[in-house]
N, C-alpha and C positions, 0 to 999 in steps of 0.2 A: 474428247478427244472422237471422230468420226471422221473415214475418210473422203473425201471431198470426189464427186465423177460430174462436177460440172464443170472441170475447167483442165487443163491440157498441164499445166502448175508453171511456173513462177519462173522460167525459166533456167533453175538450174541439172535440168534431167530427175526434180525429185518430185516426187505426192503430193498432192495440196492435200490439207487433210483440215477440216471444219472445229475453229474451236470455238468458246461460251468464256469469255470475257466478262466483270459486271464493270462501270464505268462506271462516274456523278454520271448526273443528263444533264451536266452541266461541258462540260469535259466533249465530250457527246457528240452534242448540236457545234461544239466548236471546229471539231473534227470537220461536221459534218458543212460550214462555214466557209474552212476550209480548205481543203485538199481537193477539190477544181479549180483555184485560185494558184497555187502551188500547182499544178499541170500532173493530179494524178486521175487518171480517169473513175480512180472510186474510192469510196473510202478504206475498201479496205488493204486495195493498192496501195493507199499512202502508210497503213496500218503493220502490213509486210513491211511496206521500206523503213521505215518509223525502227522496227525491229531487229530488220538488218544495224542500224545503222547502232545501235546497244547494245549487239554481240559482234559487233567490227566498227571498235568507233575511230574516227579520224584523230590526224594525232593531234597532237595538243605542242602548242608552240610555246614554249617557253621566256617569263617576263622579257630576258636581256633579250634577248632574235626579236620581238615583237616588237622593242626600243629601236633597236640595228637594222629592223625593215624601214621602221617612220623612219628613223632621220636621213636611207640610202630615198625614201619620198621625197625628201625637203628638199635633200643635192639635186635628188634632179631634175625639181622643181623652181633650182633659183641658175639647174644651168654649169651645175662643176659636173660633175657626170662626160664621160663620153663613150663610144661604142667600141666594144668586141673589136675592129677591126683598129678602134687606131689605139686602141690599147700598145696591140699588135703590133707596127707601127710605129710606138713615140718605141717605146723597149724591142727594134732591130730582134720583133720574132718575124716566124713564118706563120701563114694562113695554115698550117697543116706538119703536123708535129713529127720529124723525121729522125728516120730509128737507125 
């Protein structure tokens, strides 16, 4: 690894390090075809973001939660839901918590 002195860093206050990585040619071709389409300015930016996602993966929803979300979507589409304001009104609750 060597210190890359060409850039200011990735915005996290850390200095940038240059690494050499070997990947199959087909993978690199796909990255080159995709990074701009996905809004990245460079291949390096896209790969840095992928590494960050690997280090800090997004939380995964349980199968039960996904089923519940799908049912909620269907209820909304059928018009079976009400706004929070309407629910508060029906239940006789105020808009502001009283302490």
